[in-house]
Z-matrix of the N, CA and C atoms (Angstrom, degrees):
N
C 1 1.415
C 2 1.550 1 106.79
N 3 1.344 2 118.52 1 135.53
C 4 1.475 3 120.08 2 178.82
C 5 1.515 4 113.82 3 -66.79
N 6 1.312 5 116.07 4 152.06
C 7 1.460 6 122.78 5 173.98
C 8 1.484 7 109.81 6 -107.17
N 9 1.282 8 117.50 7 136.49
C 10 1.463 9 122.61 8 -176.48
C 11 1.578 10 106.61 9 -122.16
N 12 1.330 11 115.02 10 141.63
C 13 1.472 12 120.87 11 -178.11
C 14 1.546 13 109.52 12 -103.68
N 15 1.298 14 117.86 13 134.81
C 16 1.468 15 123.30 14 -179.71
C 17 1.506 16 110.28 15 -129.30
N 18 1.304 17 115.89 16 159.51
C 19 1.445 18 123.51 17 174.18
C 20 1.490 19 110.76 18 -128.73
N 21 1.318 20 118.10 19 134.59
C 22 1.440 21 121.51 20 178.33
C 23 1.530 22 109.22 21 -84.00
N 24 1.320 23 117.14 22 131.53
C 25 1.492 24 119.49 23 -179.83
C 26 1.504 25 109.92 24 -80.87
N 27 1.320 26 119.45 25 -16.50
C 28 1.481 27 119.99 26 -179.70
C 29 1.518 28 112.65 27 -86.72
N 30 1.339 29 118.49 28 -44.98
C 31 1.473 30 120.52 29 -175.55
C 32 1.498 31 111.90 30 -115.05
N 33 1.324 32 119.77 31 -2.44
C 34 1.512 33 126.08 32 179.96
C 35 1.481 34 113.86 33 65.50
N 36 1.318 35 117.96 34 16.43
C 37 1.481 36 119.89 35 175.31
C 38 1.523 37 108.32 36 -68.94
N 39 1.384 38 117.27 37 139.97
C 40 1.411 39 124.21 38 175.13
C 41 1.520 40 106.32 39 -108.32
N 42 1.324 41 116.92 40 131.14
C 43 1.500 42 118.72 41 -176.71
C 44 1.505 43 108.59 42 -147.75
N 45 1.328 44 115.14 43 162.73
C 46 1.452 45 122.94 44 179.93
C 47 1.518 46 111.69 45 -118.65
N 48 1.366 47 115.96 46 145.50
C 49 1.441 48 120.80 47 175.85
C 50 1.527 49 107.10 48 -130.48
N 51 1.338 50 116.93 49 142.51
C 52 1.426 51 121.96 50 170.87
C 53 1.559 52 106.76 51 -96.83
N 54 1.294 53 114.48 52 125.14
C 55 1.481 54 120.01 53 179.08
C 56 1.492 55 109.92 54 -156.25
N 57 1.370 56 115.65 55 160.58
C 58 1.457 57 117.68 56 178.57
C 59 1.535 58 111.26 57 -65.17
N 60 1.294 59 113.05 58 153.67
C 61 1.527 60 119.16 59 179.35
C 62 1.543 61 111.32 60 -52.90
N 63 1.355 62 115.87 61 -38.87
C 64 1.474 63 121.62 62 -178.65
C 65 1.541 64 111.82 63 -61.30
N 66 1.318 65 116.44 64 -20.54
C 67 1.460 66 119.55 65 -178.15
C 68 1.513 67 112.56 66 -108.91
N 69 1.321 68 118.75 67 10.41
C 70 1.455 69 124.10 68 -176.30
C 71 1.546 70 110.56 69 -56.89
N 72 1.324 71 117.29 70 -35.77
C 73 1.485 72 118.90 71 -176.77
C 74 1.528 73 113.32 72 -94.12
N 75 1.301 74 116.53 73 3.64
C 76 1.492 75 119.90 74 -178.93
C 77 1.567 76 109.53 75 -70.03
N 78 1.293 77 116.44 76 148.59
C 79 1.486 78 118.44 77 174.99
C 80 1.494 79 114.61 78 -51.97
N 81 1.365 80 117.94 79 146.23
C 82 1.443 81 121.30 80 -179.91
C 83 1.490 82 108.20 81 -134.14
N 84 1.302 83 119.27 82 130.67
C 85 1.479 84 121.79 83 175.63
C 86 1.563 85 106.32 84 -88.81
N 87 1.356 86 112.94 85 142.10
C 88 1.453 87 118.65 86 175.36
C 89 1.503 88 110.19 87 -71.24
N 90 1.368 89 119.23 88 168.64
C 91 1.454 90 121.15 89 178.00
C 92 1.511 91 115.52 90 -59.74
N 93 1.366 92 115.34 91 -22.61
C 94 1.457 93 120.49 92 178.48
C 95 1.521 94 112.81 93 -85.05
N 96 1.354 95 115.75 94 -4.35
C 97 1.482 96 119.56 95 178.62
C 98 1.508 97 114.77 96 95.15
N 99 1.314 98 118.22 97 2.08
C 100 1.486 99 120.80 98 176.64
C 101 1.504 100 110.70 99 -76.10
N 102 1.349 101 115.63 100 143.06
C 103 1.454 102 118.50 101 -177.22
C 104 1.540 103 113.36 102 -103.68
N 105 1.292 104 118.48 103 -4.33
C 106 1.450 105 121.12 104 -179.20
C 107 1.542 106 109.80 105 -90.74
N 108 1.385 107 114.08 106 83.56
C 109 1.473 108 119.10 107 -177.52
C 110 1.535 109 109.01 108 -122.17
N 111 1.303 110 113.49 109 163.79
C 112 1.424 111 120.50 110 177.18
C 113 1.546 112 109.27 111 -132.21
N 114 1.365 113 118.43 112 137.65
C 115 1.430 114 121.14 113 177.31
C 116 1.501 115 109.63 114 -78.69
N 117 1.374 116 117.75 115 131.09
C 118 1.423 117 123.12 116 -179.21
C 119 1.504 118 112.09 117 -90.04
N 120 1.318 119 116.12 118 149.04
C 121 1.424 120 120.25 119 174.61
C 122 1.543 121 108.70 120 -80.46
N 123 1.301 122 115.80 121 132.46
C 124 1.455 123 120.16 122 -178.24
C 125 1.532 124 110.54 123 -109.81
N 126 1.310 125 117.80 124 140.95
C 127 1.473 126 121.89 125 173.51
C 128 1.522 127 107.73 126 -76.62
N 129 1.285 128 116.43 127 138.28
C 130 1.445 129 119.27 128 -179.18
C 131 1.574 130 108.36 129 -108.99
N 132 1.288 131 113.01 130 129.20
C 133 1.487 132 119.09 131 177.26
C 134 1.497 133 110.02 132 -94.66
N 135 1.306 134 117.97 133 123.08
C 136 1.482 135 122.77 134 178.99
C 137 1.515 136 107.42 135 -120.84
N 138 1.325 137 115.89 136 136.15
C 139 1.455 138 120.45 137 179.79
C 140 1.528 139 109.10 138 -69.39
N 141 1.328 140 115.48 139 160.00
C 142 1.472 141 119.74 140 178.46
C 143 1.537 142 107.81 141 131.76
N 144 1.286 143 115.51 142 -172.29
C 145 1.458 144 121.35 143 177.54
C 146 1.493 145 109.80 144 -118.34
N 147 1.344 146 114.26 145 152.50
C 148 1.437 147 120.51 146 -178.65
C 149 1.549 148 108.41 147 -79.01
N 150 1.320 149 116.65 148 156.08
C 151 1.426 150 121.57 149 179.05
C 152 1.536 151 108.19 150 -61.35
N 153 1.310 152 116.64 151 135.69
C 154 1.440 153 121.22 152 -178.24
C 155 1.489 154 114.18 153 87.43
N 156 1.309 155 119.05 154 -8.59
C 157 1.453 156 122.05 155 -179.45
C 158 1.487 157 109.25 156 -78.94
N 159 1.364 158 118.34 157 144.72
C 160 1.433 159 119.17 158 -177.96
C 161 1.518 160 111.75 159 -66.07
N 162 1.320 161 117.74 160 146.47
C 163 1.466 162 121.97 161 179.40
C 164 1.508 163 108.59 162 -72.32
N 165 1.331 164 118.54 163 145.86
C 166 1.418 165 121.26 164 179.24
C 167 1.505 166 109.99 165 -65.57
N 168 1.355 167 116.37 166 146.43
C 169 1.469 168 121.39 167 -178.42
C 170 1.524 169 109.42 168 -66.13
N 171 1.348 170 116.15 169 146.45
C 172 1.438 171 121.19 170 177.10
C 173 1.497 172 109.15 171 -73.16
N 174 1.344 173 116.37 172 152.68
C 175 1.431 174 120.56 173 179.31
C 176 1.546 175 108.38 174 -70.05
N 177 1.309 176 116.46 175 148.09
C 178 1.494 177 118.01 176 -175.73
C 179 1.483 178 109.07 177 -64.13
N 180 1.305 179 116.16 178 148.30
C 181 1.489 180 122.41 179 -179.99
C 182 1.475 181 109.75 180 96.20
N 183 1.307 182 118.15 181 1.68
C 184 1.308 183 112.91 182 175.31
C 185 1.396 184 150.31 183 -175.93
N 186 1.194 185 126.34 184 100.40
C 187 1.450 186 128.29 185 164.93
C 188 1.552 187 112.75 186 41.90
N 189 1.279 188 114.34 187 -144.96
C 190 1.440 189 121.11 188 -178.33
C 191 1.471 190 112.10 189 78.04
N 192 1.289 191 121.06 190 -150.58
C 193 1.430 192 123.88 191 -177.61
C 194 1.530 193 112.26 192 71.91
N 195 1.285 194 115.43 193 -169.51
C 196 1.454 195 119.95 194 -176.82
C 197 1.506 196 114.28 195 -76.12
N 198 1.352 197 119.59 196 -25.07
C 199 1.452 198 124.05 197 -177.34
C 200 1.516 199 109.82 198 -133.12
N 201 1.277 200 117.59 199 41.31
C 202 1.441 201 117.75 200 -176.87
C 203 1.538 202 112.78 201 73.45
N 204 1.343 203 117.06 202 20.46
C 205 1.453 204 120.29 203 174.24
C 206 1.602 205 111.10 204 97.12
N 207 1.349 206 117.07 205 -3.17
C 208 1.472 207 118.58 206 -174.81
C 209 1.500 208 112.54 207 -82.22
N 210 1.342 209 121.65 208 -29.96
C 211 1.442 210 119.72 209 -170.65
C 212 1.519 211 110.57 210 -111.09
N 213 1.276 212 121.60 211 -6.71
C 214 1.484 213 123.23 212 -177.88
C 215 1.556 214 106.15 213 -96.84
N 216 1.290 215 115.18 214 129.59
C 217 1.425 216 114.83 215 -177.37
C 218 1.439 217 112.72 216 -125.53
């Protein structure tokens, strides 16, 4: 289940809630009981390489790469 981060406008507490995606926009009370909260935008980390980054080296013993190991250096 996804976790969403919220901030209370009354006491400035930042907290997380696990809830279904369908309920991500539903009102959320802060741990202090205040109802005036706002959902924060979270940065998402995804594995992989950035465009233009060098490809990882192939393991020794073998081939692979974009052309069977011939064009990647």
